[in-house]
N, C-alpha and C positions, 0 to 999 in steps of 0.2 A: 357125551358131546365132544365133537372134534375141535381142535384148535382153530381150524379154518372157519367153522361156524361162529365160534366165540369172537374171533378177530373181525369177521364180517359185521357182526352186531355192534361191537365196540367202535369199529371204524366209522360206521354211519353216525353214531352218537358223537364221536370226537373229530370228525372230518374238518369242521370249521376251525377248531383249535390247531389241529395238525397243519392245515394249510397256512394259517397265520404264522405259525412257528417257522415253517419252511421258508416263507417269504422274507422274514426278518429274524434270522437266528441270533439270539442274544449273545453278547460277548461278556466275559468277566470284566469288572472294572479295572483290574490290574492289567489285563491284556489291552484294553482300550486305551488306558493311560500310556502304556509303553509303546503302542503303535502311534499315538498322537505326539508323544514327546520322547522319542527313542534315545536321544543323546543327553537329554537334560533331566529326566526323572530318575532319581536314585533313592532307593529304600535303605534306611538305616537299620542297624541291628535292633531286634526287639528288646524292650525293657519291661520287667515285671513291676506292676504298681503295688502299692502297699496293701491293696485288697485282693491281690492274687491275679488280677487281669493282666493282659499283655497290651503294651502300647507300641505302635510302630509309627515312625515318621517318614514321610516321603518329601524330599526336597526337589523342587522343580526350578531349575535355574531361571532367574528372571521373573518367576511367577509366584514364588512363595514356598512355605513349608507347611505341611498338612499332617495332622496326627489322627490316627484311628485307634480305638480301644476295643478289645474283644476278649472272649474267654480263651482264645488260642491265637497263634500267629497268623493263620490263614484269614480268620475273621477280621483281625486288627489291620492286616495289610489291605484287605478289600475295603474296609471302612476308610482308611487313609486315601486310597485311590479314588473312592467316591467323592470325598471332600475336594480333592485336587481337581477332578473332572468338573465338578459343579462350579468351582471357582473359575477355572479356565474357560469353560463354555459361557459363563456369565460375562466374563471380560471380553470374549470374542464378540458376543452379541452387542455389548455396550460400544465397543470400538466400531463395529459395522454400522450401528445406528448413528454414531457420531459422524462417520464418513458420509453417510447418505443425507444427513441433516445439513451439512455445510457444503 
């Protein structure tokens, strides 16, 4: 079987998923946070917890401090960025809702 035949078959099966991915390419939480808060988001050095996991803190000036824990630095940093984004986006929606209500 040639690669062209295999790709043709798989492409038909996966076309919907491929198109959806192309329309909205996902960004890593760290990249998204640094694009949203380029001057104010600062990641601290990682700290090893008593159970061997890694904890990373990200400070976003004026918005808070967020911690992420994982089995390595990359996972912990991503978790901290996810918490920060969740909080920032929740506060933006709350502020926008407040502005429209009054």
